[in-house]
Legacy VTK file of the C-alpha trace (Angstrom):
# vtk DataFile Version 3.0
C-alpha trace
ASCII
DATASET POLYDATA
POINTS 469 float
87.854 -18.005 304.188
87.095 -17.470 300.540
87.831 -20.222 298.052
90.685 -18.800 295.935
90.449 -21.628 293.391
87.105 -20.427 292.068
86.644 -17.844 289.371
85.864 -14.493 291.053
82.151 -13.699 291.011
80.352 -10.472 290.110
77.206 -9.590 292.060
75.215 -7.549 289.553
72.422 -6.525 291.946
73.537 -5.823 295.520
71.319 -3.644 297.716
72.845 -1.029 299.983
71.163 1.114 302.607
72.645 4.398 303.745
71.542 6.028 306.976
70.094 8.952 305.019
68.006 6.659 302.811
66.622 4.636 305.734
65.727 7.785 307.660
63.970 9.272 304.610
61.967 6.069 304.176
60.961 6.052 307.846
59.947 9.711 307.631
57.729 8.719 304.681
55.947 6.196 306.900
57.576 3.043 305.545
58.547 1.210 308.718
58.332 -2.376 307.434
59.895 -2.544 303.944
58.698 -5.352 301.676
56.935 -7.072 304.607
60.086 -7.335 306.774
59.984 -6.671 310.526
62.152 -3.588 310.114
64.996 -2.024 308.196
68.141 -4.183 308.121
71.473 -2.701 309.089
74.074 -2.176 306.382
77.723 -1.197 306.622
80.370 -1.156 303.932
82.798 -3.185 306.063
80.186 -5.929 306.591
79.445 -6.010 302.881
83.132 -6.322 301.999
83.492 -9.172 304.475
80.483 -10.921 302.931
81.993 -10.510 299.454
85.268 -12.027 300.665
83.415 -14.946 302.266
81.550 -15.854 299.056
84.334 -15.146 296.597
82.718 -12.046 295.088
85.217 -9.727 293.479
82.793 -6.973 292.436
79.377 -5.822 293.703
77.237 -3.509 291.595
75.246 -1.556 294.178
71.599 -0.623 293.628
69.295 1.163 296.011
66.304 -0.789 297.346
63.023 0.160 295.608
63.957 3.780 294.830
61.054 6.211 294.841
58.328 3.643 295.500
59.289 3.175 299.145
59.402 6.917 299.691
55.888 7.469 298.328
57.016 9.650 295.407
55.960 9.557 291.756
57.711 6.808 289.791
56.434 7.716 286.340
59.939 7.581 284.870
58.651 5.483 281.971
57.711 8.766 280.281
61.305 9.952 280.577
62.536 6.702 279.042
60.139 7.206 276.149
61.440 10.730 275.638
65.003 9.410 275.609
64.106 6.938 272.838
64.712 9.129 269.800
63.467 6.542 267.330
60.328 5.629 269.232
59.485 9.239 270.100
59.980 10.190 266.455
57.206 7.905 265.195
54.847 8.417 268.129
51.743 10.378 267.080
51.871 12.239 270.415
55.167 13.301 272.020
55.705 11.825 275.478
55.575 14.360 278.332
58.129 14.458 281.108
57.282 12.369 284.161
56.741 15.452 286.309
54.483 16.996 283.660
52.417 13.810 283.392
51.964 13.645 287.164
51.024 17.343 287.378
48.413 17.007 284.628
47.001 13.775 286.076
46.590 15.389 289.491
44.185 17.907 287.939
41.738 15.196 286.862
39.107 14.477 289.494
36.201 12.032 289.525
34.080 13.989 286.974
36.967 14.017 284.481
37.624 10.304 284.991
33.966 9.559 284.361
34.396 11.590 281.195
37.061 9.052 280.161
34.404 6.346 280.531
32.021 8.288 278.288
34.677 8.933 275.651
35.733 5.293 275.724
32.142 4.195 275.106
31.910 6.579 272.138
35.107 5.145 270.677
33.683 1.645 271.082
30.637 2.742 269.080
32.945 4.131 266.378
34.862 0.860 266.201
31.645 -1.157 265.912
30.558 1.136 263.059
33.631 0.033 261.111
32.862 -3.684 261.408
30.894 -5.660 258.819
27.211 -5.610 259.702
26.985 -9.293 260.753
29.945 -8.941 263.137
28.732 -5.640 264.568
25.311 -7.204 265.205
26.921 -9.811 267.470
27.953 -7.090 269.914
25.124 -4.624 269.413
22.119 -6.940 269.310
23.407 -9.972 271.186
23.321 -10.485 274.960
25.601 -8.265 277.045
27.372 -9.485 280.177
28.926 -7.007 282.623
31.399 -8.568 285.059
32.090 -6.549 288.199
35.102 -7.408 290.311
37.892 -5.886 292.414
41.641 -6.449 292.572
44.080 -5.327 295.265
47.393 -3.669 294.334
50.044 -3.692 297.044
52.021 -0.548 297.780
54.903 0.132 300.171
54.226 3.517 301.709
51.499 4.474 304.173
51.810 8.074 302.992
50.121 7.276 299.700
46.595 8.675 299.650
43.598 6.367 299.966
45.470 3.118 300.699
44.813 0.823 303.671
45.481 -2.631 305.033
43.416 -5.296 303.276
42.153 -8.432 304.981
45.376 -10.151 303.896
47.442 -7.622 305.817
49.104 -5.885 302.888
48.934 -2.134 302.318
46.852 -1.861 299.158
44.707 0.166 296.831
41.738 -1.609 295.270
40.790 -1.391 291.589
37.003 -1.796 291.255
36.024 -2.285 287.619
33.143 -3.254 285.357
34.146 -5.196 282.220
32.083 -5.962 279.112
32.681 -9.705 279.020
32.002 -10.347 275.337
34.482 -7.690 274.168
36.731 -7.624 277.280
36.576 -3.829 277.303
36.645 -1.730 280.483
33.388 0.187 280.949
33.796 1.915 284.325
36.256 1.798 287.209
37.109 3.340 290.579
40.229 3.199 292.729
39.284 2.387 296.325
41.253 1.877 299.512
42.298 -1.667 300.394
39.820 -1.908 303.282
36.911 -0.274 301.431
33.875 -2.498 300.803
33.222 -2.511 297.023
29.503 -3.062 297.615
29.127 0.547 298.768
30.010 1.859 295.290
28.733 -1.049 293.177
25.331 0.454 292.341
26.883 3.661 290.995
29.516 1.638 289.117
26.781 -0.536 287.587
24.762 2.462 286.359
27.861 4.016 284.765
28.751 0.702 283.104
25.203 0.279 281.815
25.267 3.808 280.389
28.590 3.041 278.686
27.215 -0.131 277.089
24.185 1.720 275.757
26.366 4.598 274.502
28.424 2.031 272.588
25.248 1.035 270.756
24.546 -2.314 272.467
20.803 -2.930 272.733
20.767 -6.551 273.927
19.619 -7.778 277.316
22.196 -7.026 280.004
23.254 -9.503 282.675
25.455 -8.405 285.590
27.729 -10.922 287.302
29.641 -10.764 290.559
31.120 -13.117 293.138
29.933 -13.614 296.717
31.363 -10.220 297.668
28.378 -8.647 295.861
25.694 -10.747 297.561
23.475 -7.884 298.722
19.761 -7.194 298.264
20.153 -3.491 297.327
22.556 -4.402 294.501
20.145 -7.036 293.184
17.234 -4.591 293.341
19.199 -1.884 291.495
20.027 -4.322 288.700
16.470 -5.654 288.459
14.986 -2.133 288.517
17.137 -1.309 285.483
15.457 -4.204 283.617
18.631 -6.290 283.718
19.413 -9.792 284.888
21.870 -10.603 287.643
23.967 -13.642 288.494
25.573 -13.170 291.906
27.453 -15.593 294.131
25.662 -16.547 297.342
27.500 -16.670 300.647
27.433 -20.097 302.292
25.191 -19.242 305.232
23.272 -21.618 307.475
20.038 -21.196 305.510
21.760 -22.211 302.269
23.131 -25.405 303.826
19.775 -26.167 305.423
17.884 -25.961 302.114
20.477 -28.148 300.426
18.856 -31.190 301.993
15.653 -30.457 300.047
17.260 -31.260 296.681
16.425 -34.798 295.549
19.168 -36.871 293.921
17.144 -37.035 290.685
17.095 -33.228 290.477
20.776 -32.954 289.645
21.816 -32.501 286.017
25.308 -32.478 284.519
27.074 -29.172 284.011
28.236 -28.111 280.570
31.960 -28.525 279.801
32.821 -29.437 283.390
33.167 -33.188 283.923
32.165 -34.400 287.363
30.061 -31.312 288.156
26.271 -31.143 288.496
23.741 -28.349 288.965
20.248 -28.184 290.501
17.647 -25.647 291.639
17.531 -24.911 295.379
14.433 -24.104 297.411
16.346 -21.329 299.161
15.435 -17.740 298.263
17.213 -14.766 299.906
14.912 -12.573 301.973
13.934 -9.158 300.537
15.412 -9.859 297.115
13.657 -9.015 293.812
10.663 -11.087 292.809
11.605 -14.046 290.639
14.973 -14.642 292.307
16.075 -18.272 292.306
19.232 -19.977 293.561
21.221 -22.570 291.614
23.536 -25.042 293.328
26.601 -26.574 291.717
28.322 -29.562 293.256
31.679 -31.074 292.359
32.892 -34.428 293.662
36.284 -34.547 295.415
38.169 -37.351 297.095
37.914 -37.024 300.874
41.664 -37.491 301.138
42.200 -34.367 298.987
40.409 -32.096 301.471
42.953 -30.160 303.527
42.865 -30.409 307.310
43.517 -26.665 307.478
40.224 -24.900 308.282
41.390 -21.920 306.181
41.509 -24.069 303.040
39.330 -22.642 300.285
38.102 -26.033 299.124
37.321 -27.138 302.671
34.992 -24.152 303.098
32.948 -25.308 300.090
32.174 -28.646 301.766
29.384 -28.683 304.347
30.714 -29.156 307.867
28.227 -31.946 308.686
28.942 -33.734 305.394
32.694 -33.592 305.970
32.403 -34.809 309.560
30.194 -37.712 308.467
32.573 -38.624 305.632
35.557 -38.676 307.956
33.683 -40.647 310.595
32.210 -43.239 308.228
35.211 -43.421 305.917
33.456 -42.189 302.734
35.782 -41.820 299.756
33.977 -38.862 298.174
32.547 -35.552 299.337
30.873 -32.726 297.391
31.976 -29.102 297.222
29.090 -26.680 296.686
28.736 -23.242 295.094
25.549 -21.156 294.978
24.329 -18.624 292.392
21.404 -16.216 292.801
19.732 -15.050 289.592
16.512 -13.476 288.330
17.004 -14.992 284.891
13.991 -17.141 283.795
14.958 -20.810 284.207
12.538 -23.601 283.330
14.453 -26.635 282.056
17.538 -28.510 283.183
19.292 -27.180 280.101
18.602 -23.649 281.334
20.187 -24.473 284.709
23.312 -25.835 283.039
23.604 -22.898 280.614
23.213 -20.351 283.414
25.846 -22.079 285.559
28.319 -22.211 282.661
27.809 -18.524 281.880
28.523 -17.642 285.507
31.601 -19.867 285.526
33.025 -17.859 282.616
33.009 -14.827 284.910
36.660 -15.687 285.574
37.469 -13.833 282.338
37.536 -10.645 284.396
40.459 -12.053 286.372
42.335 -12.572 283.105
41.657 -8.918 282.276
43.207 -7.866 285.591
46.262 -10.026 284.906
46.588 -8.546 281.423
46.537 -4.967 282.721
48.928 -5.856 285.556
51.630 -7.516 283.468
50.980 -5.753 280.163
50.025 -2.205 281.144
51.672 -1.494 284.496
48.658 -1.950 286.768
50.670 -4.054 289.196
51.598 -0.974 291.211
50.393 2.535 292.030
53.354 4.825 291.371
52.301 8.070 293.018
51.521 9.424 296.475
48.471 11.154 294.954
45.162 9.302 294.670
44.191 11.345 291.609
47.460 10.478 289.844
47.067 6.796 290.732
43.478 6.849 289.472
44.719 8.238 286.146
47.443 5.594 286.110
44.697 2.983 286.550
42.749 4.448 283.653
45.889 4.576 281.535
46.196 0.808 281.987
42.503 0.268 281.251
42.738 2.420 278.136
45.683 0.296 276.999
43.376 -2.702 277.464
40.661 -1.006 275.422
43.055 0.122 272.688
44.232 -3.463 272.362
40.618 -4.636 272.264
39.493 -2.094 269.662
42.428 -2.979 267.438
41.630 -6.682 267.635
37.940 -6.095 266.976
38.911 -4.344 263.743
41.569 -6.882 262.807
42.006 -10.029 264.937
45.643 -10.976 265.440
44.924 -14.677 265.853
43.328 -16.972 263.246
40.708 -18.217 265.729
39.708 -14.670 266.659
40.722 -15.046 270.301
42.082 -12.027 272.112
45.859 -11.564 272.276
47.347 -10.023 275.386
48.555 -6.437 275.591
52.198 -7.533 275.725
51.733 -9.488 272.489
50.165 -6.491 270.743
53.016 -4.284 271.925
55.648 -6.744 270.745
54.113 -7.329 267.327
52.747 -3.903 266.458
54.003 -1.146 268.749
57.700 -1.757 269.398
58.760 -0.946 265.867
61.145 1.626 264.407
58.727 2.574 261.631
55.070 2.794 260.747
53.460 1.151 257.728
51.892 3.941 255.692
49.576 3.627 252.691
49.479 6.323 249.993
48.366 6.184 246.396
47.812 2.398 246.537
51.386 1.996 247.671
52.681 0.944 251.081
56.005 1.940 252.530
57.730 2.211 255.908
57.987 5.659 257.417
61.001 5.710 259.730
61.582 8.237 262.444
64.205 10.842 261.515
66.587 9.546 264.182
66.258 6.033 262.780
67.809 6.795 259.376
71.256 7.441 260.763
71.156 4.476 263.126
69.839 2.030 260.547
72.426 3.213 258.048
75.212 2.769 260.572
74.080 -0.774 261.345
73.785 -1.681 257.662
77.284 -0.336 257.031
78.583 -2.765 259.628
76.639 -5.700 258.241
77.340 -5.182 254.539
80.662 -6.466 253.251
82.908 -3.733 251.856
82.695 -3.382 248.061
85.810 -3.794 246.013
86.283 -1.605 242.970
88.081 -3.343 240.097
LINES 1 470
469 0 1 2 3 4 5 6 7 8 9 10 11 12 13 14 15 16 17 18 19 20 21 22 23 24 25 26 27 28 29 30 31 32 33 34 35 36 37 38 39 40 41 42 43 44 45 46 47 48 49 50 51 52 53 54 55 56 57 58 59 60 61 62 63 64 65 66 67 68 69 70 71 72 73 74 75 76 77 78 79 80 81 82 83 84 85 86 87 88 89 90 91 92 93 94 95 96 97 98 99 100 101 102 103 104 105 106 107 108 109 110 111 112 113 114 115 116 117 118 119 120 121 122 123 124 125 126 127 128 129 130 131 132 133 134 135 136 137 138 139 140 141 142 143 144 145 146 147 148 149 150 151 152 153 154 155 156 157 158 159 160 161 162 163 164 165 166 167 168 169 170 171 172 173 174 175 176 177 178 179 180 181 182 183 184 185 186 187 188 189 190 191 192 193 194 195 196 197 198 199 200 201 202 203 204 205 206 207 208 209 210 211 212 213 214 215 216 217 218 219 220 221 222 223 224 225 226 227 228 229 230 231 232 233 234 235 236 237 238 239 240 241 242 243 244 245 246 247 248 249 250 251 252 253 254 255 256 257 258 259 260 261 262 263 264 265 266 267 268 269 270 271 272 273 274 275 276 277 278 279 280 281 282 283 284 285 286 287 288 289 290 291 292 293 294 295 296 297 298 299 300 301 302 303 304 305 306 307 308 309 310 311 312 313 314 315 316 317 318 319 320 321 322 323 324 325 326 327 328 329 330 331 332 333 334 335 336 337 338 339 340 341 342 343 344 345 346 347 348 349 350 351 352 353 354 355 356 357 358 359 360 361 362 363 364 365 366 367 368 369 370 371 372 373 374 375 376 377 378 379 380 381 382 383 384 385 386 387 388 389 390 391 392 393 394 395 396 397 398 399 400 401 402 403 404 405 406 407 408 409 410 411 412 413 414 415 416 417 418 419 420 421 422 423 424 425 426 427 428 429 430 431 432 433 434 435 436 437 438 439 440 441 442 443 444 445 446 447 448 449 450 451 452 453 454 455 456 457 458 459 460 461 462 463 464 465 466 467 468
């Protein structure tokens, strides 16, 4: 029985499922919505009884994941932009309708998307031309680091093109991108299926990224970085043949663990900016890799008690099985977690080992780029059933990343020169009712036509009425 002494509640977001909606979703191939075992049953009488039980006087019904679950285009953001009279009035390009945007995007295949990469590189060169010579030289003549990585994006319809179950079980598409680390600009990218091995397309992606860097005017030595998912001899050879360096994570195979015993305790040197971590040169060399390949080992001390008993634990996998068993048996307080890096970069001194390890550790910047595009540019979902449309959606997010980067190269938003996120740029510079325009040494705000009436109406409400004496 409901508690009549309480103030009646309002449920502002109550899902409802009609038979027609559930059947349409099943016909679209969505049998397990949002990871559930199946579609729940819903009846109006049951919902009313639930409202009575919890003292809810009003439920505002909303359909569950409209459009996305059915595998249709959900590019309604364009329609919202068109409905914003003020924003659309100051936009340099009018926003198309959602259906028009999807139709146009579906016409762009792989050659056209690679053309976006070329045009983006040319714009980067133009931006660098506008910088003072000393600043431009940092990017054009300094070392260049290309980080290659992939990120899965979960979807909720098996009828979307080129999506598949990833190793985690989710239905996903996979963004495979190459990022210029120093500028955090996207150089090249592909949209793969969730079960597609990125290594198969890495060599082509690398060559396109290298061409983009050179087209932007960068002449410095290029180093390519990737995690253990890119530990493959053909990838290393392609990078070395292009006269570039590589730093690639090494899988923890039996040979790696076996050669670990050949490192003397005096060979370890402290890592840079990572207390408790040390680095050394291993005697292990992968078979059939480019000449000059060496492997660095980083170890980090951890308390034995902090190592999870779960064999799936990520940290547990970084500790050698024999070392862990011995520590547990003998009661040692500390164990070491190990990571391995293969590189063809010339390394002679301990300082070189530490510098190389630190540079590889900073590879995590690419993960920050993925987060920025996900939560600042909409790359946390793939809105269309079409692979071509989703690929253009991906490039729309990456172009938003690049636009933010170009703007902040020309005029940093933060005093320390660090990169602000896309959402910050949008809040401070984009979401405005007017543009700042300079003319004849004067600056003034140019409002959209629709803004004049609205601003005047608001000011009339805020200003006190004038009295005439």
